[in-house]
C-alpha positions as CSV (number, residue, x, y, z in Angstrom):
1,M,0.0,0.0,0.0
2,K,1.2,3.5,-0.8
3,K,1.5,6.2,1.8
4,L,-1.6,6.6,4.1
5,I,-1.7,10.4,3.5
6,T,-0.2,13.1,1.3
7,I,-0.2,16.7,2.5
8,R,-0.8,19.2,-0.3
9,K,1.5,22.2,-0.7
10,T,-0.5,23.9,-3.5
11,C,-4.1,24.8,-4.2
12,R,-6.3,22.1,-5.6
13,L,-7.9,24.5,-8.1
14,C,-5.3,27.0,-9.3
15,R,-2.1,25.4,-8.0
16,S,-1.0,28.5,-6.2
17,R,1.3,28.1,-3.2
18,K,-0.2,31.1,-1.4
19,L,-2.3,29.2,1.1
20,I,-3.5,30.8,4.3
21,D,-4.3,28.9,7.5
22,F,-8.0,28.7,8.1
23,V,-8.5,26.1,10.8
24,N,-6.5,23.2,12.2
25,L,-8.6,20.6,14.0
26,G,-5.7,18.4,14.9
27,N,-5.5,14.7,14.2
28,K,-8.8,12.9,13.7
29,P,-9.8,9.3,12.8
30,L,-11.6,8.7,9.5
31,A,-15.4,9.3,9.6
32,D,-17.5,6.1,9.2
33,F,-14.4,3.9,9.4
34,F,-15.4,0.9,11.5
35,L,-12.7,-1.2,13.1
36,K,-13.4,-5.0,13.2
37,D,-11.2,-5.4,16.3
38,P,-11.6,-2.7,19.0
39,G,-8.1,-3.5,20.3
40,V,-6.5,-2.3,17.0
41,K,-5.0,1.2,17.1
42,E,-7.0,3.6,14.9
43,H,-5.2,5.7,12.3
44,K,-5.6,9.4,12.8
45,F,-4.9,12.1,10.2
46,P,-4.4,15.9,10.3
47,L,-7.6,17.8,9.6
48,I,-6.1,21.0,8.3
49,V,-8.1,23.5,6.3
50,K,-6.5,26.4,4.3
51,V,-7.8,29.1,2.0
52,C,-6.1,30.0,-1.3
53,A,-5.1,33.7,-1.4
54,K,-5.4,33.7,-5.2
55,C,-8.8,31.9,-5.9
56,F,-10.2,31.8,-2.4
57,L,-11.0,28.1,-2.4
58,V,-11.3,26.7,1.1
59,Q,-9.8,23.2,1.1
60,L,-8.6,20.2,3.2
61,M,-4.8,19.9,2.8
62,G,-4.6,16.1,3.3
63,D,-5.3,13.5,0.7
64,V,-5.9,10.2,2.4
65,N,-5.1,7.1,0.4
66,S,-8.2,6.0,-1.5
67,D,-7.5,2.3,-0.8
68,L,-7.9,3.1,2.9
69,L,-10.9,5.5,2.4
70,F,-12.9,3.1,0.3
71,G,-11.6,-0.3,1.4
72,Q,-13.3,-3.2,3.1
73,N,-14.3,-1.2,6.2
74,Y,-16.0,1.6,4.1
75,G,-19.2,2.3,5.9
76,F,-21.3,4.3,3.3
77,Y,-23.6,2.8,0.8
78,T,-26.2,4.5,-1.4
79,G,-29.6,4.8,0.3
80,G,-28.1,4.0,3.7
81,S,-28.5,7.5,5.1
82,P,-31.8,9.2,5.7
């Protein structure tokens, strides 16, 4: 498996490097990621939000590996939420 997370250094939209800190919520576990064994240590990832000074896009800076996000323990399915 490749890296669990990649932290972006540029804007997702315009590729500018002029990113301004917006909010840092610290390290958090993935939402709706259900562990089969409660004794296993849960991965936590930085929840950092920045705003681009050029195009004003507000964005998460971390890209979590899609294999981890949408793997066997993925909890969302269409029609499963009210």
